[in-house]
N, C-alpha and C positions, 0 to 999 in steps of 0.2 A: 531539416533545413529551417522550417518555421519555428521549431522548438529552440534552435540555437539563437534565433532572432529574438524570441520572447525572453530567453534567458539573459541575453545581453542588455536588454531594455530593463528587466527587472532587477538586474544585478550590476548596475552601472558603477557602483562604488568600488568593488574590488572583484576582479575577474579571476584571480589566481590564489585562492585560499587553499590550503591543504587541509581539507575536511577530515581526513583520516587521522592526522596528527591531533587536531583539536578534539575529535571524539574520543581518541585514546586517552588524552589528558583529562578530559571531562570525566570519563568512567574512573580513571584512577583517582581523581579528587573525590567522586561520589563514594567510591569504595573506602577511602580513608575516613571521610566525614560520617558516613552512615553504615559503617560496618556492623554495628550492633542493633540496627533497626530491621524489624521483620518487614520484608517487601509486600506481603499480602495485603491487598486492598490499598496500596499506596501508589497505584499507577498514575493517578491525576496529579499527585503531589510531584512525583518525580518527572513526569511528562512536562509540566509547567516549568519546573526548575531547568530542565535540559533545554527546553525551547528558549527560555530566557538567555541562557548561556550562549547558545547558538546565534541568537539575534544580536547579542552583544559583540559577537565575533563576525557579523555581517554575513551569516550563513542562512540562506533562505530555507525556512522550515515551516511545517504545519503540524499541528497536533491532530491526530486521527482518533476519533471516538467511534468504537465500533457500533455502539447503540445508535448513535445519532446518524451515522453514515448508512448503516445496514439494517438497524432494527433488531440487532441480535445482543447476546451477552455483552455487558458494558466493560470495555477495557480501553485505555488510553495509551497510545504510543506516539512518538515523533518520527516524521518522515522529513528528511533534508535533502537538498541537492546542491551540487556545486560543481565547478569545473576543476578537474584534476588531469594531468597529463593530456591536456588539449581536448578532452571529452567531458560531457556532462555525466555525472554520477549520482545515483540516488542511494540513500541510506535509511534503514530502518532501525530506530533505537528503541529498544524495549528493556529498560533497565530491571524491571520486575518480571521478566519472562520465567525466571526459575520458580515463581510461585505455582506454576502450572504443573510442576513435577510432583506436587503433593496429591494430584488427581491422576488415578490410573487411566482415565479416559484420554486426557492430553497426552500422558507419557506414551500410551500405546499408538496414538496418531503420529506423534513425533518419531517414535521408535520404528514404525513401520514405513515411514517415509523413505522414498527411493533415494533421496538426497539429504539424509540426515546430517551431512557435514554443514549445511546451511544452518540447521537448528543448533548444532553443536557450536558453531562460530557465534551465534547470537547468545546462546547460554553462557558461553566462555567470556565473550567480550561485552555484551550488553547492546551491541550494534553489529550490523552487517550490511555490506552492499547488496542492493536489490535490484531486480529487473521486474517487469510485469508478471511474468510467471511465478517468480519467487514470492512476490508480495500477496499474489493469489493463493499460493500454497499456505503461506502464513495465516492469512485471513480465514482459510477454510478450517482452521483449528476451532474457530468460533462458531462457524456455520458452514457445514458441508455443502450448501447450496450457493455459496459465493463463487461465481465463474468469471465475474467482470470487474476489473480494476485496471485503470491506465494511468501510470504515474505522471506522464506529460499532462494529461487532462486534469488531473488532480491539482497540479501546481498551476496550470494555466487558466483553468475555468473554475473559479471558486464557487460558482453556482451549480456545478455538476454534483448530483447526488446518485447514490447507488442503492437507495432504499428499494426493497421489494415492493 
């Protein structure tokens, strides 16, 4: 209930944006524009571009830097939220996720995941709808000791930090 209230206050401009369609179009445009560019070490560039596109479309978003937030391997992704079908949805956008498949460590973690359909969607689409458990599962790729992350807190409390 309180998160719905925060959402309405923070997103007074437009309360009915179809985030899924905007994300799909954004990924299609990025794929056309950057099809020949290697994604390795490009997470910051793409995260900032995606964040700008989402902001231009009035979609609430945050760039998550794993090193700044958790003190682990540095990688940047975008988290966004919006109201679809009458409820608040959260999305993880990691356009450079495929770079981790060149490392056996990450591939093994993802391959052994009980719900690798989540990772397959992220790999295939560049984004995926997430809840707290799924974002923690994703973050544990970078450090297996990450057990705490709350999407509502992350968007509503900008001072909250999860560093060890």
